[in-house]
C-alpha positions as CSV (number, residue, x, y, z in Angstrom):
1,M,0.0,0.0,0.0
2,A,1.3,3.4,-0.9
3,L,2.9,5.6,1.7
4,F,1.0,8.9,1.9
5,A,1.3,12.0,4.1
6,A,-1.3,14.8,4.3
7,L,-0.7,18.2,5.8
8,M,-4.0,20.0,6.2
9,L,-4.2,23.6,7.3
10,A,-7.6,24.9,8.5
11,A,-8.8,28.2,9.9
12,V,-5.4,29.8,9.4
13,L,-4.5,33.1,11.1
14,P,-1.6,35.3,10.1
15,A,0.4,34.4,13.3
16,F,0.4,31.3,15.5
17,A,2.7,32.3,18.3
18,G,0.1,32.8,21.0
19,G,-1.5,29.3,21.3
20,S,-0.6,25.8,22.3
21,R,1.0,23.1,20.1
22,L,-0.9,19.8,20.4
23,A,-0.2,16.5,18.6
24,L,-1.7,13.0,18.2
25,V,0.7,10.3,16.7
26,I,-0.5,6.8,15.8
27,G,1.6,3.9,14.4
28,N,-0.1,0.7,13.3
29,G,2.0,-2.1,11.8
30,N,3.7,-5.0,13.6
31,G,2.8,-5.8,17.2
32,N,5.0,-8.8,17.5
33,G,2.1,-11.2,17.1
34,N,-0.2,-9.6,19.7
35,G,-1.3,-6.4,17.9
36,D,-0.4,-6.6,14.2
37,Y,-2.6,-6.6,11.2
38,A,-4.3,-9.9,10.4
39,S,-2.5,-9.8,7.1
40,G,0.2,-7.6,5.7
41,A,2.1,-6.7,8.9
42,L,4.4,-3.6,8.5
43,A,7.9,-3.2,9.9
44,N,8.2,0.6,9.8
45,P,5.1,2.3,11.2
46,A,6.0,1.9,14.9
47,N,9.5,3.4,14.2
48,D,8.0,6.2,12.1
49,A,5.5,7.1,14.8
50,N,8.1,6.9,17.6
51,D,10.5,9.1,15.7
52,I,7.9,11.7,14.6
53,A,6.6,11.9,18.2
54,A,10.1,12.4,19.6
55,K,10.8,15.1,16.9
56,I,7.7,17.2,17.5
57,R,8.0,16.9,21.3
58,A,11.3,18.6,20.9
59,L,9.6,21.3,18.8
60,G,7.2,22.1,21.7
61,F,4.1,19.9,20.9
62,Q,2.2,18.2,23.7
63,T,2.1,14.7,22.1
64,D,-0.1,11.7,22.6
65,L,1.5,8.6,21.1
66,L,-0.5,5.4,20.3
67,L,1.1,2.2,18.9
68,N,-0.9,-0.7,17.3
69,A,-4.3,0.8,18.2
70,N,-7.7,-0.7,17.4
71,Q,-10.6,1.2,16.1
72,Q,-12.1,2.2,19.4
73,A,-8.7,3.5,20.8
74,M,-8.1,5.5,17.6
75,E,-11.6,7.1,17.5
76,Q,-11.5,8.0,21.2
77,A,-8.0,9.5,20.9
78,I,-9.1,11.5,17.8
79,E,-12.1,12.9,19.6
80,R,-10.0,13.9,22.6
81,F,-7.5,15.5,20.3
82,T,-9.9,17.6,18.2
83,S,-11.8,18.8,21.3
84,A,-8.5,20.0,22.9
85,L,-7.7,21.9,19.7
86,E,-10.5,24.5,20.2
87,G,-9.1,28.0,20.8
88,E,-7.6,30.6,18.5
89,G,-3.9,30.4,18.0
90,N,-3.6,26.7,18.8
91,V,-1.6,24.5,16.4
92,G,-2.6,20.9,15.8
93,F,-0.5,18.1,14.4
94,F,-1.9,14.6,13.6
95,Y,0.2,11.7,12.3
96,F,-0.8,8.2,11.3
97,A,1.4,5.4,10.0
98,G,0.0,2.1,8.8
99,H,-2.3,0.7,6.2
100,G,-4.8,3.0,4.3
101,I,-7.3,2.2,1.5
102,E,-9.3,4.4,-0.8
103,Y,-13.0,3.5,-1.3
104,E,-15.6,5.6,-3.2
105,G,-13.5,8.7,-3.0
106,N,-12.8,8.4,0.8
107,N,-9.5,7.5,2.4
108,Y,-9.7,5.0,5.3
109,L,-7.1,4.4,7.9
110,I,-7.0,0.7,9.0
111,P,-6.9,0.0,12.8
112,I,-5.3,-3.1,14.3
113,G,-7.7,-6.0,14.6
114,A,-9.9,-4.9,11.7
115,T,-11.4,-7.7,9.6
116,I,-11.6,-6.3,6.0
117,N,-13.2,-9.0,3.8
118,G,-15.0,-6.6,1.5
119,Q,-15.1,-2.9,0.6
120,A,-18.2,-2.3,2.7
121,D,-16.3,-3.4,5.8
122,L,-14.2,-0.2,5.5
123,R,-17.1,2.0,6.6
124,Y,-17.6,0.1,9.9
125,Q,-14.1,-1.2,10.8
126,A,-11.8,1.6,9.6
127,V,-11.4,5.3,10.4
128,D,-12.3,7.8,7.7
129,A,-9.5,10.3,7.2
130,G,-12.1,12.9,6.2
131,W,-13.6,12.6,9.7
132,V,-10.2,13.6,11.1
133,R,-9.9,16.5,8.8
134,D,-13.5,17.8,9.5
135,G,-13.0,17.5,13.3
136,M,-9.8,19.6,13.2
137,T,-11.5,22.1,10.9
138,E,-14.5,22.5,13.2
139,A,-12.2,23.1,16.1
140,G,-11.7,26.7,14.8
141,N,-8.1,26.9,16.0
142,G,-5.2,28.7,14.3
143,L,-3.4,26.0,12.3
144,N,-3.7,22.3,11.8
145,L,-1.1,19.9,10.3
146,I,-1.9,16.3,9.6
147,V,0.7,13.7,8.5
148,L,-0.7,10.3,7.4
149,D,1.8,7.5,6.5
150,A,-0.9,5.1,5.3
151,C,-0.5,3.8,1.8
152,R,1.7,0.7,1.2
153,D,0.7,-2.3,-0.9
154,N,-2.8,-3.5,-0.2
155,P,-2.7,-6.9,1.7
156,F,-6.4,-7.5,1.9
157,S,-8.9,-9.6,0.0
158,S,-9.4,-9.4,-3.8
159,D,-12.7,-7.6,-3.2
160,V,-10.9,-4.8,-1.4
161,R,-8.0,-4.8,-3.8
162,S,-10.4,-4.1,-6.6
163,S,-10.6,-0.5,-5.4
164,S,-8.3,2.2,-6.7
165,R,-4.6,1.8,-5.9
166,G,-3.2,4.3,-3.4
167,L,-5.4,7.1,-2.0
168,A,-7.8,9.7,-3.5
169,Q,-7.5,13.4,-3.7
170,M,-9.1,15.1,-0.7
171,H,-10.0,18.4,-2.6
172,P,-9.3,20.6,0.4
173,A,-10.9,24.0,0.8
174,T,-8.9,27.2,1.0
175,G,-6.7,27.1,4.1
176,V,-6.1,23.4,3.9
177,F,-2.8,22.1,2.6
178,V,-2.4,18.4,1.6
179,L,0.8,16.7,0.9
180,Y,0.9,13.1,-0.3
181,A,4.0,10.9,-0.3
182,T,3.1,10.0,-3.8
183,Q,0.6,11.0,-6.4
184,P,-3.1,9.9,-5.9
185,G,-3.7,6.4,-7.3
186,A,-0.1,5.3,-6.9
187,V,1.8,3.3,-4.3
188,A,4.9,4.2,-2.5
189,R,7.8,2.4,-0.8
190,D,7.9,1.3,2.8
191,G,11.6,1.5,2.9
192,N,14.3,-1.0,3.9
193,G,15.7,1.0,6.8
194,R,14.3,2.2,10.1
195,N,11.8,4.5,8.5
196,G,9.6,4.7,5.3
197,V,11.1,6.6,2.4
198,F,8.8,9.7,2.8
199,T,8.9,9.9,6.6
200,K,12.7,9.6,6.6
201,H,13.1,12.7,4.5
202,L,10.2,14.5,6.3
203,L,12.1,14.0,9.6
204,A,15.2,15.5,8.0
205,S,13.4,18.7,6.8
206,I,10.8,19.4,9.5
207,D,13.1,21.1,12.0
208,T,15.0,23.3,9.6
209,P,15.0,26.9,11.1
210,G,12.8,29.3,9.3
211,M,11.5,26.8,6.7
212,E,7.8,27.2,6.2
213,V,5.5,24.2,5.8
214,E,5.2,24.5,2.0
215,Q,9.0,24.6,1.7
216,V,9.3,21.5,4.0
217,A,6.9,19.7,1.6
218,K,8.9,20.7,-1.4
219,R,12.3,19.7,0.1
220,T,10.9,16.4,1.2
221,A,9.4,15.7,-2.2
222,Q,12.7,16.5,-3.9
223,A,14.6,14.1,-1.7
224,V,12.1,11.3,-2.1
225,A,12.1,11.7,-5.9
226,R,16.0,11.6,-6.0
227,E,16.1,8.4,-3.8
228,T,13.5,6.5,-5.8
229,G,14.6,7.6,-9.3
230,R,11.3,9.5,-9.6
231,A,9.4,6.2,-9.1
232,Q,7.8,7.9,-6.0
233,M,6.7,11.5,-6.6
234,P,5.2,13.3,-3.6
235,W,2.3,15.5,-4.6
236,S,0.4,18.4,-2.9
237,E,-2.8,20.4,-3.2
238,G,-4.4,23.3,-1.3
239,M,-3.3,26.7,-0.1
240,V,-1.8,28.1,3.1
241,L,-3.0,31.6,4.0
242,G,-0.5,32.3,6.8
243,E,3.1,31.6,7.6
244,F,4.2,28.7,9.8
245,A,7.6,27.2,10.4
246,F,8.2,24.3,12.9
247,V,11.4,26.1,14.1
248,P,11.6,29.9,13.8
249,S,14.3,31.5,11.7
250,L,17.6,32.2,13.5
251,V,17.7,35.6,11.8
252,P,14.4,37.5,12.4
253,K,12.9,39.3,9.4
254,P,12.8,43.1,9.7
255,P,9.2,44.4,10.0
256,P,7.9,46.0,6.7
257,D,7.8,49.8,6.6
258,F,4.4,51.4,6.1
259,G,3.1,54.9,6.0
260,Q,0.0,57.0,5.4
261,L,-1.1,59.5,2.9
262,Q,-3.8,62.2,3.0
263,V,-5.1,63.6,-0.3
264,F,-6.8,67.0,-0.5
265,N,-9.0,68.3,-3.4
266,D,-9.7,72.0,-3.6
267,T,-12.3,71.7,-6.4
268,N,-15.4,69.7,-6.7
269,K,-15.7,66.1,-5.4
270,A,-13.6,63.9,-7.7
271,E,-12.2,60.3,-8.0
272,I,-8.6,59.9,-6.8
273,W,-6.2,57.5,-8.5
274,L,-3.1,56.1,-6.7
275,D,-0.4,54.5,-8.8
276,G,-2.9,53.8,-11.6
277,Q,-5.6,52.4,-9.4
278,S,-8.8,54.0,-8.2
279,A,-8.4,54.8,-4.5
280,G,-11.6,56.6,-3.6
281,C,-13.0,60.1,-3.7
282,A,-12.0,63.5,-2.2
283,A,-13.8,66.8,-2.0
284,P,-13.3,70.2,-0.4
285,G,-13.2,69.6,3.3
286,Q,-13.4,65.8,2.8
287,P,-9.8,64.5,2.2
288,L,-9.1,60.9,1.2
289,D,-7.1,59.0,3.9
290,L,-4.9,56.1,2.7
291,S,-3.1,53.8,5.1
292,D,-0.7,50.8,5.0
293,L,1.2,52.2,2.0
294,T,4.7,51.0,1.3
295,V,7.5,53.5,2.0
296,G,8.7,55.3,-1.2
297,E,7.4,57.4,-4.1
298,H,3.7,57.2,-5.2
299,W,1.8,58.9,-7.9
300,V,-1.5,60.7,-7.2
301,M,-3.9,61.8,-10.0
302,I,-7.2,63.5,-10.9
303,R,-8.4,63.3,-14.4
304,A,-9.3,66.7,-16.0
305,K,-9.8,68.4,-19.4
306,G,-6.5,68.9,-21.1
307,G,-5.0,65.9,-19.4
308,P,-4.7,64.4,-15.9
309,L,-3.5,66.4,-13.0
310,V,-0.7,64.3,-11.5
311,K,1.6,64.8,-8.5
312,Q,4.4,62.7,-7.0
313,V,4.5,62.3,-3.3
314,R,6.8,60.3,-1.0
315,V,5.5,58.2,1.9
316,E,7.7,58.0,4.9
317,P,7.7,55.2,7.5
318,G,5.5,55.7,10.5
319,S,4.2,59.1,9.4
320,R,1.4,60.7,7.4
321,S,2.3,62.5,4.2
322,Q,-0.1,65.0,2.6
323,V,-0.7,66.2,-0.9
324,T,-3.2,68.7,-2.4
325,L,-4.6,68.5,-5.9
326,S,-6.0,71.8,-7.3
327,P,-7.4,71.3,-10.8
328,P,-8.7,74.5,-12.6
329,P,-12.4,75.1,-11.6
330,N,-13.6,74.7,-15.2
331,S,-11.3,71.8,-16.2
332,L,-14.2,69.3,-15.7
333,A,-17.9,70.1,-15.0
334,A,-18.8,69.6,-11.4
335,A,-21.7,67.4,-12.3
336,D,-19.5,65.1,-14.3
337,L,-17.0,64.9,-11.5
338,E,-19.7,64.1,-9.0
339,A,-21.3,61.5,-11.4
340,K,-18.0,59.7,-12.0
341,C,-17.1,59.6,-8.4
342,Q,-20.6,58.4,-7.4
343,A,-20.4,55.8,-10.1
344,A,-17.1,54.5,-8.7
345,V,-18.6,54.4,-5.2
346,I,-21.7,52.5,-6.4
347,A,-19.5,50.0,-8.4
348,A,-17.4,49.5,-5.3
349,E,-20.5,48.9,-3.1
350,K,-22.0,46.5,-5.7
351,D,-18.7,44.6,-5.8
352,A,-18.6,44.4,-2.0
353,K,-22.2,43.2,-1.8
354,R,-21.5,40.6,-4.5
355,R,-18.5,39.3,-2.6
356,A,-20.5,39.2,0.6
357,E,-23.3,37.3,-1.0
358,E,-20.8,34.8,-2.5
359,A,-19.3,34.4,0.9
360,R,-22.7,33.8,2.5
361,H,-23.6,31.2,-0.1
362,A,-20.2,29.5,0.3
363,E,-20.8,29.4,4.1
364,A,-24.3,28.0,3.6
365,R,-22.9,25.3,1.4
366,R,-20.2,24.5,3.9
367,Q,-22.7,24.2,6.7
368,L,-24.9,21.9,4.6
369,E,-21.8,19.7,3.9
370,L,-20.9,19.7,7.6
371,D,-24.5,18.7,8.5
372,A,-24.4,15.9,6.0
373,L,-21.1,14.7,7.4
374,R,-22.5,14.8,10.9
375,R,-25.6,12.8,9.9
376,E,-23.4,10.3,8.1
377,E,-21.1,10.0,11.1
378,A,-24.1,9.5,13.4
379,I,-25.4,6.7,11.1
380,R,-22.0,5.1,11.0
381,R,-21.7,5.2,14.8
382,Q,-25.2,3.8,15.2
383,A,-24.3,1.0,12.8
384,A,-21.1,0.3,14.7
385,Q,-23.1,0.1,18.0
386,E,-25.5,-2.3,16.4
387,I,-22.6,-4.4,15.2
388,A,-21.1,-4.3,18.7
389,R,-24.5,-5.4,20.2
390,A,-24.9,-8.2,17.7
391,E,-21.3,-9.3,18.5
392,D,-22.3,-9.3,22.2
393,R,-25.3,-11.4,21.5
394,R,-23.2,-13.8,19.4
395,K,-20.7,-14.2,22.2
396,Q,-23.5,-14.8,24.7
397,A,-25.1,-17.4,22.4
398,E,-21.7,-19.1,22.0
399,Q,-21.3,-19.2,25.8
400,D,-24.8,-20.6,26.2
401,R,-23.9,-23.3,23.5
402,Q,-20.7,-24.2,25.3
403,K,-22.5,-24.5,28.6
404,A,-25.2,-26.7,27.0
405,E,-22.5,-28.9,25.4
406,E,-20.7,-29.2,28.8
407,E,-24.0,-30.2,30.4
408,A,-24.8,-32.7,27.6
409,T,-21.3,-34.1,27.9
410,G,-21.9,-34.6,31.6
411,R,-25.2,-36.3,30.9
412,V,-23.6,-38.6,28.4
413,A,-20.8,-39.4,30.9
414,D,-23.5,-40.2,33.5
415,A,-25.3,-42.5,31.0
416,T,-22.0,-44.1,30.1
417,R,-21.3,-44.8,33.8
418,A,-24.8,-46.3,34.1
419,V,-24.1,-48.5,31.1
420,K,-20.8,-49.6,32.6
421,E,-22.4,-50.3,36.0
422,A,-25.1,-52.3,34.2
423,W,-22.5,-54.4,32.3
424,D,-20.6,-54.9,35.5
425,V,-23.9,-56.5,36.8
426,V,-24.1,-58.6,33.7
427,V,-20.6,-59.8,34.1
428,K,-21.3,-60.6,37.8
429,I,-24.4,-62.6,36.8
430,R,-22.5,-64.5,34.2
431,N,-19.7,-65.3,36.6
432,Q,-22.2,-66.5,39.2
433,T,-24.2,-68.6,36.8
434,G,-21.2,-69.9,34.8
435,G,-22.5,-68.5,31.5
436,E,-25.7,-69.6,29.9
437,P,-28.1,-70.9,32.7
438,K,-28.9,-74.6,32.3
439,H,-32.1,-74.6,34.4
440,P,-35.5,-74.3,32.9
441,A,-37.6,-71.1,33.2
442,V,-38.5,-70.1,36.7
443,P,-41.8,-68.6,37.7
444,Q,-40.5,-65.2,37.4
445,S,-39.7,-65.7,33.7
446,V,-41.5,-63.7,30.9
447,T,-43.1,-65.6,28.0
448,I,-43.8,-64.5,24.4
449,P,-46.3,-61.7,24.6
450,Q,-49.8,-62.0,23.1
451,I,-50.1,-59.1,20.6
452,N,-53.4,-57.7,19.3
453,V,-54.2,-55.6,16.3
454,E,-54.6,-51.9,17.2
455,D,-52.5,-52.2,20.3
456,S,-50.8,-48.7,20.5
457,Y,-47.9,-47.1,22.3
458,I,-46.8,-43.5,22.4
459,Y,-43.1,-42.9,23.1
460,E,-41.0,-39.8,23.7
461,T,-37.4,-39.8,22.5
462,K,-34.8,-37.3,23.8
463,D,-31.2,-36.8,22.7
464,L,-29.0,-37.2,25.7
465,E,-26.9,-34.2,24.6
466,H,-29.9,-32.0,23.9
467,P,-32.7,-33.1,26.2
468,E,-34.6,-29.8,25.7
469,S,-35.9,-31.2,22.4
470,S,-37.8,-34.4,21.9
471,I,-39.7,-36.5,19.3
472,I,-43.1,-38.0,20.0
473,T,-43.9,-41.2,18.1
474,K,-47.1,-43.3,18.1
475,R,-46.6,-47.0,17.3
476,T,-49.7,-49.1,16.4
477,V,-50.0,-52.8,15.6
478,A,-51.3,-52.9,12.0
479,S,-51.5,-56.7,11.6
480,V,-50.6,-59.9,13.5
481,D,-49.9,-63.4,12.0
482,N,-46.7,-65.2,12.3
483,T,-45.1,-61.7,12.4
484,I,-46.1,-58.3,13.8
485,L,-46.5,-55.2,11.5
486,F,-46.0,-52.0,13.4
487,S,-46.9,-48.6,11.9
488,A,-44.9,-45.7,13.5
489,I,-45.9,-42.0,12.9
490,N,-44.3,-38.9,14.4
491,L,-46.4,-36.5,16.4
492,G,-45.6,-32.9,17.6
493,N,-43.1,-30.7,15.8
494,K,-42.2,-33.4,13.2
495,K,-45.8,-34.5,12.7
496,G,-46.7,-36.8,9.8
497,K,-43.4,-38.6,9.2
498,K,-44.5,-42.3,9.0
499,R,-42.6,-45.6,8.7
500,Y,-43.4,-49.3,9.1
501,L,-41.5,-51.8,11.4
502,H,-41.8,-55.6,10.9
503,F,-41.0,-57.8,13.9
504,D,-41.2,-61.5,14.6
505,R,-43.4,-62.6,17.5
506,Q,-40.5,-62.0,20.0
507,W,-40.1,-58.3,19.0
508,N,-37.0,-59.0,16.9
509,L,-36.6,-56.7,13.9
510,I,-37.1,-58.2,10.5
511,R,-37.3,-55.1,8.2
512,T,-38.1,-51.3,8.2
513,R,-39.9,-49.3,5.5
514,N,-40.2,-45.5,5.0
515,A,-42.8,-43.5,3.1
516,D,-40.4,-43.3,0.1
517,D,-40.0,-47.1,0.0
518,S,-36.5,-47.0,1.3
519,G,-35.6,-49.2,4.2
520,L,-33.5,-52.0,5.7
521,D,-33.8,-55.9,5.8
522,F,-32.3,-58.0,8.6
523,S,-31.5,-61.7,8.1
524,P,-31.9,-63.4,10.5
525,P,-33.9,-60.9,12.5
526,L,-32.0,-58.4,14.8
527,K,-32.4,-60.2,18.1
528,Y,-33.6,-57.8,20.8
529,Y,-35.2,-60.5,23.0
530,D,-35.0,-64.2,23.4
531,F,-38.1,-65.4,25.2
532,P,-38.6,-66.7,27.8
533,L,-36.8,-63.9,29.7
534,F,-35.4,-64.6,33.2
535,P,-32.6,-63.1,35.3
536,G,-29.2,-64.4,34.1
537,K,-30.2,-65.5,30.6
538,T,-27.8,-64.6,27.8
539,W,-27.7,-64.9,24.0
540,Q,-25.6,-63.9,21.0
541,E,-26.6,-63.8,17.3
542,N,-25.2,-62.4,14.1
543,S,-27.5,-60.6,11.6
544,T,-26.9,-59.1,8.1
545,E,-28.4,-55.7,7.3
546,T,-29.2,-54.9,3.6
547,N,-30.2,-51.5,2.3
548,I,-33.0,-52.3,-0.2
549,K,-32.2,-49.2,-2.4
550,T,-28.4,-49.2,-2.5
551,G,-27.7,-52.9,-1.8
552,A,-25.2,-51.9,0.8
553,I,-24.5,-54.6,3.4
554,K,-23.5,-54.3,7.1
555,N,-23.0,-56.9,9.8
556,H,-24.5,-56.8,13.3
557,I,-23.4,-58.8,16.3
558,V,-25.9,-58.7,19.2
559,S,-25.1,-60.0,22.7
560,G,-27.9,-60.0,25.3
561,T,-28.1,-60.5,29.0
562,V,-31.2,-60.4,31.3
563,G,-30.9,-58.6,34.6
564,D,-33.0,-58.4,37.7
565,W,-36.5,-57.2,38.2
566,E,-36.9,-53.5,39.1
567,D,-39.6,-51.0,40.0
568,I,-39.6,-48.2,37.4
569,S,-41.5,-45.0,36.9
570,V,-42.1,-43.4,33.5
571,P,-44.7,-40.9,32.2
572,A,-47.1,-43.8,31.5
573,G,-47.0,-44.9,35.1
574,K,-45.2,-47.1,37.7
575,F,-44.3,-50.7,36.7
576,R,-42.4,-53.8,37.7
577,A,-40.0,-54.5,34.9
578,I,-37.3,-56.9,34.0
579,K,-34.0,-55.3,32.8
580,V,-32.4,-56.4,29.5
581,Y,-28.9,-55.5,28.5
582,L,-27.8,-55.5,24.8
583,K,-24.3,-55.0,23.5
584,T,-24.1,-54.3,19.8
585,E,-21.3,-54.3,17.2
586,L,-21.8,-52.9,13.7
587,L,-19.2,-53.6,11.0
588,D,-19.2,-51.9,7.6
589,P,-17.3,-54.2,5.2
590,S,-16.9,-51.5,2.6
591,T,-15.0,-49.1,4.9
592,G,-13.8,-51.4,7.7
593,E,-15.5,-49.1,10.2
594,R,-16.6,-50.7,13.4
595,I,-19.2,-49.1,15.8
596,N,-19.9,-50.4,19.3
597,G,-23.1,-49.6,21.1
598,T,-25.3,-50.5,24.0
599,D,-29.1,-50.7,24.7
600,I,-30.6,-51.1,28.2
601,S,-34.4,-51.6,28.2
602,W,-37.0,-52.3,30.9
603,Y,-39.6,-54.8,29.7
604,V,-43.0,-54.9,31.3
605,P,-45.0,-58.2,30.7
606,E,-48.5,-56.6,31.0
607,V,-47.6,-53.9,28.6
608,H,-46.1,-56.4,26.1
609,R,-43.2,-54.1,25.4
610,S,-40.4,-52.1,27.1
611,V,-41.4,-48.9,28.8
612,K,-38.0,-47.3,28.9
613,S,-34.6,-47.7,27.1
614,I,-31.3,-46.0,27.0
615,T,-29.2,-46.4,23.9
616,T,-25.6,-45.3,23.1
617,G,-23.8,-45.5,19.8
618,K,-21.1,-43.7,17.8
619,N,-19.0,-41.2,19.7
620,G,-20.9,-42.0,22.9
621,R,-24.0,-40.2,21.7
622,G,-27.4,-41.7,22.7
623,N,-31.1,-41.4,23.3
624,L,-33.5,-41.8,26.2
625,I,-36.9,-43.4,25.1
626,Q,-39.8,-43.5,27.6
627,L,-43.5,-44.6,27.3
628,I,-46.0,-41.8,27.6
629,S,-49.2,-43.8,27.2
630,Y,-50.4,-47.1,25.8
631,E,-53.6,-49.0,24.9
632,I,-54.0,-52.8,24.9
633,K,-57.0,-54.2,23.0
């Protein structure tokens, strides 16, 4: 990005010796990993800002120095600075070194931490250099100088790089002087030494005794052009109405000599000419007084018949000279003299009125522009506040999400511990019984249930990680022969999603079918139960799963163990249930992936089904399923 410096002079007075010298210096570039730009870190801005601050402190400026500042710090410092400038005779000096980008005719200074992904981001994450200029102008102080080192190669995204290279002209009003390190639309060199090319030569010229600000700009520009072989050409615009040097001349200039002249006319009122220019009118008893005339010879004239009446008079320093013109009484008719003089007065008054009207219109336009700038700034600040509030809401949502994840992780851990404890019971039972029990069914065993058409069950399923949401499913027996056909339909927020489940008479899954005819087949059936059920019983069986649409095959290994009887409470009521433990292993032959899972269910004989189950699968994720209500025909 091109290096650029702008020296802006506003509300200039002829002298600036009576006020304070105030400065704000900002350097954004390389913060050693803690405060640098997200891309395009710069080596020189911190050095440039430090050296400029040290230099102008030595020149009598009260200096506030910021290094690697974010947007909020920059804007707060600028507001403090422009407020402190108010007061006639004060001199302000603003300096910025870092990245700068032109967009839609405005020059933006890039703070540390800004995320510039597109051109529109500049309005809300950067600082408009025009805002700095306007704030200093509105301060109404004596003199304002701004140096911005903000225009090296653009490191941001292609959307931002599509804007013009370098920086745009600022078109300053009278009294504002702008100096760029290179011409608008071009880029400049950052420099290989301690400082950037432009700032290095600015530092060398700024404290030259008696050198006015325009001459500092010219000398700096000449040095930069020589060093870069004219590849970098500093450029300026605007006008300085007063005189200002950072360091006064060692040899004071002698004050100019002025004098006064009083012109008398003994005839009728007539127009007086001084050195070929109309100076006013004089009449008997009404001399023309002229002041602030340079010392030396001057020519005074009244035009008359036969030629002008001319006299030479010398004006002496600090005194009033006098001259009397006495044209012949009849050399020009009195009426003509009066008319010419009156015409000159009227013309002068019209010209004065015209200039005053133009000044009034110019001031009105300036006020309109300032009002528009204030409105735009208010909108920008409001948008920035909205963005900040949105960011606060996003951070709060992220904190809430993390908290919910931690709570869900805790619940999964609790479920995992419960599963482990359950399997510890299974292992204990197996150790006590020596494996598969050899004795016949005991009275507490559960036989194959008697299922009737239109038996229905409503279950609630909750994700263990997100228990705040749930799915309600109604399962109804559609037909019963040698197998059981179950229709399952979702209720609640996912209402209408329907599928069919086909079981054998022991509630072991044969196939599933969805509304779009997709589904799975299991051969032999996926063995959830092995009736009769009694504490200590175990089983193991393999099953092949086939996707009927894709033909993909997966293998299941199911190991079951029956636990003890327990009293259990679910939304559907309180029951005496026998606990069944399943351990599952799913193998995908195409990928070699192996997924282990568990299923703990509480089976109630009079309900003919389980009233509660806890399942876990891949990555420890799982569900809690509970019976809400049921109807047995």
